[in-house]
C-alpha positions as CSV (number, residue, x, y, z in Angstrom):
1,M,-30.3,19.9,-89.8
2,T,-29.6,16.3,-89.6
3,V,-30.3,14.2,-86.8
4,C,-30.0,10.9,-84.5
5,R,-33.5,9.0,-85.9
6,N,-32.6,7.1,-82.3
7,C,-31.8,10.0,-80.1
8,G,-32.1,13.2,-81.6
9,V,-29.2,14.4,-81.1
10,E,-27.5,17.0,-83.9
11,I,-24.6,15.1,-85.8
12,E,-22.5,15.7,-88.8
13,E,-23.6,14.0,-92.2
14,D,-20.7,11.8,-92.6
15,L,-20.6,9.5,-89.6
16,E,-21.7,6.4,-89.7
17,L,-22.8,6.1,-86.0
18,C,-24.2,8.0,-83.5
19,P,-21.8,10.5,-81.1
20,L,-24.7,10.0,-78.2
21,C,-26.7,6.8,-78.2
22,R,-23.8,4.9,-80.6
23,A,-26.6,4.1,-82.5
24,P,-26.3,2.6,-86.9
25,L,-27.4,5.7,-89.4
26,R,-28.8,4.8,-92.4
27,G,-26.6,4.8,-95.5
28,G,-23.9,7.7,-93.2
29,V,-26.8,9.3,-92.9
30,A,-29.6,10.7,-90.6
31,E,-32.8,10.9,-91.2
32,Q,-34.2,14.7,-91.2
33,E,-36.0,16.2,-88.3
34,H,-39.0,16.6,-88.7
35,D,-41.6,18.6,-87.3
36,T,-42.0,16.4,-84.1
37,P,-39.1,17.2,-81.5
38,P,-36.9,15.1,-80.7
39,P,-37.3,12.2,-78.1
40,R,-36.2,13.9,-74.3
41,T,-32.7,10.9,-74.0
42,G,-31.2,12.4,-69.9
43,R,-28.7,12.8,-72.1
44,P,-26.1,15.9,-71.5
45,A,-27.5,19.2,-73.1
46,E,-27.0,20.2,-76.9
47,G,-26.0,16.7,-77.5
48,M,-22.4,16.5,-76.1
49,P,-20.7,13.0,-75.7
50,I,-20.4,11.2,-72.2
51,R,-17.0,12.0,-72.4
52,L,-16.7,15.6,-73.4
53,A,-19.1,16.1,-71.0
54,R,-16.5,14.1,-67.6
55,R,-14.4,16.4,-69.5
56,R,-15.6,19.6,-68.8
57,L,-16.8,18.8,-65.0
58,W,-13.5,18.3,-64.5
59,E,-12.3,21.0,-65.7
60,I,-14.5,22.8,-63.5
61,V,-13.8,20.6,-60.4
62,S,-9.5,21.7,-60.9
63,L,-10.7,25.1,-61.6
64,F,-12.4,25.2,-58.6
65,A,-8.9,23.6,-56.3
66,A,-7.0,25.7,-58.6
67,A,-8.2,29.1,-57.1
68,A,-8.1,27.8,-53.4
69,A,-5.1,26.4,-53.7
70,V,-4.1,30.7,-55.1
71,V,-6.0,31.9,-51.9
72,V,-4.1,30.2,-50.1
73,L,-0.6,30.5,-51.8
74,V,-0.8,34.2,-51.6
75,A,-2.9,34.3,-47.7
76,D,0.7,33.0,-47.4
77,F,2.9,34.5,-49.0
78,A,1.9,37.7,-47.7
79,N,2.8,36.9,-44.9
80,G,6.2,36.0,-46.3
81,L,5.2,32.1,-46.4
82,S,5.2,32.2,-43.1
83,V,2.1,31.0,-42.3
84,T,2.4,26.7,-41.3
85,W,-1.0,26.1,-41.1
86,A,-1.4,26.7,-44.9
87,R,0.4,23.5,-46.0
88,Y,-2.7,21.3,-44.5
89,P,-5.2,23.0,-46.5
90,L,-3.0,22.5,-49.7
91,L,-3.0,19.5,-49.4
92,S,-6.9,18.8,-48.6
93,V,-7.0,20.5,-52.0
94,F,-4.9,18.1,-53.7
95,Y,-6.7,15.0,-52.0
96,L,-9.9,16.2,-53.1
97,W,-9.4,17.5,-56.7
98,S,-7.7,14.4,-56.4
99,A,-10.2,11.7,-55.4
100,G,-12.7,13.9,-57.1
101,S,-11.2,13.5,-60.2
102,V,-10.6,9.4,-60.0
103,L,-14.5,9.8,-59.2
104,I,-14.9,11.3,-62.6
105,F,-13.6,9.1,-64.9
106,L,-14.0,5.8,-63.2
107,R,-17.5,5.9,-61.8
108,R,-18.9,3.2,-63.9
109,R,-15.3,0.9,-63.3
110,R,-15.9,-0.2,-59.5
111,L,-12.5,-1.3,-58.8
112,F,-10.0,0.6,-60.6
113,L,-12.5,3.6,-58.4
114,L,-11.8,1.7,-55.3
115,L,-8.3,1.3,-55.6
116,A,-8.0,4.9,-56.4
117,E,-9.3,6.8,-54.0
118,T,-8.1,3.9,-51.7
119,V,-4.1,4.9,-53.0
120,A,-5.4,8.5,-53.0
121,A,-6.5,8.6,-49.4
122,A,-3.2,7.0,-48.8
123,M,-1.0,9.4,-49.6
124,F,-3.3,11.6,-47.8
125,L,-2.8,10.8,-44.8
126,L,1.8,10.5,-45.9
127,G,1.7,13.5,-46.4
128,L,0.2,14.7,-43.3
129,D,2.9,12.5,-41.0
130,V,5.4,13.8,-43.1
131,L,4.1,17.1,-42.2
132,L,2.5,16.6,-38.4
133,P,5.4,17.1,-36.2
134,G,6.6,14.0,-33.5
135,E,7.1,10.3,-33.7
136,P,5.8,8.4,-37.3
137,W,2.3,7.1,-37.5
138,F,1.5,6.8,-41.1
139,V,3.0,2.8,-41.9
140,T,1.7,1.5,-38.4
141,L,-1.1,3.1,-38.1
142,A,-3.0,4.8,-41.3
143,L,-1.6,2.3,-43.5
144,P,-2.8,-0.6,-41.9
145,L,-6.4,1.1,-41.5
146,T,-6.7,2.7,-44.7
147,L,-6.2,-1.4,-46.8
148,L,-8.3,-2.6,-44.4
149,S,-11.0,-0.2,-44.7
150,G,-10.7,-0.6,-48.9
151,A,-10.7,-4.3,-48.9
152,L,-14.1,-4.5,-47.1
153,V,-15.7,-2.0,-49.0
154,G,-14.7,-4.1,-51.7
155,G,-16.2,-6.7,-50.3
156,V,-19.5,-5.2,-49.4
157,T,-19.6,-4.1,-53.0
158,A,-18.9,-7.9,-54.7
159,L,-21.3,-9.9,-52.0
160,S,-23.9,-6.4,-53.0
161,R,-23.7,-8.3,-56.1
162,A,-23.2,-11.2,-55.4
163,L,-26.5,-11.5,-53.6
164,R,-28.0,-10.0,-56.0
165,R,-29.6,-6.7,-53.6
166,R,-31.3,-8.9,-51.5
167,V,-32.0,-5.8,-48.9
168,L,-31.5,-8.3,-45.6
169,A,-28.9,-10.0,-47.2
170,V,-27.1,-7.6,-47.8
171,V,-27.3,-5.7,-44.6
172,A,-26.1,-8.6,-42.8
173,A,-23.6,-8.3,-45.3
174,G,-22.7,-5.2,-44.0
175,L,-23.3,-5.9,-40.3
176,G,-20.2,-8.6,-40.4
177,T,-17.7,-6.5,-42.8
178,A,-18.7,-3.7,-39.6
179,G,-17.6,-6.3,-37.6
180,L,-15.0,-7.5,-39.2
181,F,-13.1,-4.0,-38.6
182,V,-13.4,-3.1,-35.9
183,V,-11.8,-6.1,-34.7
184,G,-9.1,-5.0,-37.2
185,L,-9.8,-2.0,-36.0
186,E,-8.5,-2.9,-32.6
187,A,-5.5,-4.6,-33.6
188,V,-3.8,-2.1,-35.1
189,L,-4.0,0.4,-32.4
190,N,-2.5,-2.0,-30.0
191,L,0.2,-2.9,-32.5
192,H,0.8,0.6,-33.2
193,F,0.8,1.7,-29.4
194,A,1.2,-1.3,-27.4
195,G,3.1,-3.1,-29.8
196,S,1.4,-6.6,-29.1
197,L,-1.8,-8.4,-30.5
198,R,-4.5,-8.7,-27.7
199,L,-7.9,-8.7,-28.5
200,S,-10.9,-7.7,-26.3
201,W,-14.1,-5.6,-26.7
202,S,-13.8,-5.2,-30.3
203,L,-14.4,-9.7,-29.7
204,V,-17.4,-8.5,-27.5
205,V,-18.6,-6.4,-30.2
206,F,-18.1,-8.9,-32.9
207,G,-19.7,-11.3,-30.8
208,C,-22.5,-9.2,-30.7
209,I,-23.7,-8.8,-34.0
210,M,-22.7,-11.7,-35.6
211,P,-25.4,-13.3,-34.0
212,L,-28.2,-10.8,-35.9
213,V,-25.8,-10.9,-39.2
214,G,-27.2,-14.9,-39.0
215,L,-30.3,-13.9,-37.9
216,L,-31.6,-11.8,-41.3
217,F,-29.3,-14.4,-43.7
218,Y,-32.4,-16.5,-42.5
219,V,-34.8,-14.3,-42.6
220,Q,-33.6,-13.8,-46.0
221,Y,-33.1,-17.2,-47.6
222,R,-35.4,-20.1,-45.5
223,L,-38.3,-17.3,-45.4
224,K,-37.7,-16.2,-48.7
225,V,-38.2,-12.4,-48.2
226,T,-39.0,-10.5,-50.4
227,H,-38.4,-6.9,-51.6
228,S,-42.0,-6.7,-52.1
229,D,-42.3,-7.8,-48.8
230,M,-40.2,-5.4,-47.1
231,R,-42.3,-2.5,-48.7
232,K,-45.3,-3.7,-47.0
233,I,-43.4,-4.3,-43.7
234,F,-42.6,-1.2,-44.0
235,H,-45.6,0.5,-45.7
236,L,-43.2,2.2,-48.2
């Protein structure tokens, strides 16, 4: 049996790189296994590559989603296709499957993950708008709120990386983003229901949040509070 000397995964003898940890192999052949067991690396069991593990997880998620959809379809068919509510769980299953698939394959690509999750949420809301009776609300209500949420989440993520995950600065950025979301929420609601862009309560909320945001930034950068200091303050 041949194993990789770096991660201990069993490999074929004609490979030049380990398929798991990508470590170079001497002469294209891994070192022979010794009496000591290979080190534990926290990788998927039995040397399964990350891509294969993700594919297996996606297959399991897809099987669960397909099983749930089949159950709903069978129940609807047994009632002569007259169960009108069956369309909503089917739409929900499709949305959860889409969101889960995106999370599995784009987990490390944060920008593409955020864009894909935003699109999935928008398509789910569009489907609800089509299925629900009454006046359409997707274009004037759901879509602006979805885009606003995606943009603000992306902004907080970018700020968190730019701030190097300083605790108080990240909390301040999150609070400021929440204040902006409240203002955008009232604007979208007023435009949808009243047809006017008149802000009132959201400005009060935003005005109450901003002094706290300024205080947190001041404490973080002026007093230079570090992560270890926060742990001492809260006895963590």
